[in-house]
C-alpha positions, 0 to 999 in steps of 0.5 A: 499499499505504501508503494502504491501511495508513493507511485501515485504522488510521484505521477501527480508531481511529474504531471504538475512539473510538465505543466509548469513554466519557468521562472522569468528571465533575470533582468539586469539591474542598472543604476541610473541617475535622474537628470534634466536635459536642456539646451543653450546656444545650440548645445544639449546639456543635462544637469542632476535633478537634485540641483534643480528647484524647479522649472518655470516659464519665463516670468515678467521681470522688473529691470535693475539699474546698473547691472550686466546686460545678462541680468534680465531683472527680478521676478516675483515667484510666489512672494519670493524675488528671483534674480533672472540670468540670461545664460546665453548672454552670460556666455557671450551669445544669444538665446536661440529658438522659439521664445515660447520654448524658453524656460527658467531653470531655478537653482536654490543652493548654497544660499543662492536663489537664482533663475537661468533662462535657457533655450529649452528643457527636454525633460527628465532623463534616467541615464546609466551611471556607468555611461558617465565619463570624465570627458570634457567638451569645448562647448560654451559652458566648458568651465561648468562641465563635470564630465558627460553621459553617453546617450544615443551614440553622443556624449551629453555634457553634464552641467554643474550648477555649483561651479556656476555659482562658485564663478566669480564672474557670475557672482559679480553682476554690477557694472 
């Protein structure tokens, strides 16, 4: 009798074993970094999402006397005064593309609250951490670049807002 029960259980196990599916294929987990893509002076860049406070449409600005041409003025953003900087003008160029595509990248770090006007914002990108390299480019933001990310067969420079804020030329706005 014990032999019969064992053979019955064996046959049941073998039938169920034939109808089961294998485990799903193991997907490779890739560590990514959240970045925001933007363009200025015809070049595309990315910056860490955690360095960006928010993205705004270009607000109305109150012009300020005796400041450099790249300082557009002050904007009231929810009761807080935001200096608006034309990043292209600061770099010696001029904004390109459609006026309605322009955006303000708001930075709020190290006690500095400032908005940078850029030509366009492409949105949030998740790029593999291992696609980052220390390669530098020769673009207009060369002094504010911290390597680049390889994406779609091209390198996209990584803009470092801390380097911009630490720049003495950027911080001296008076004429």
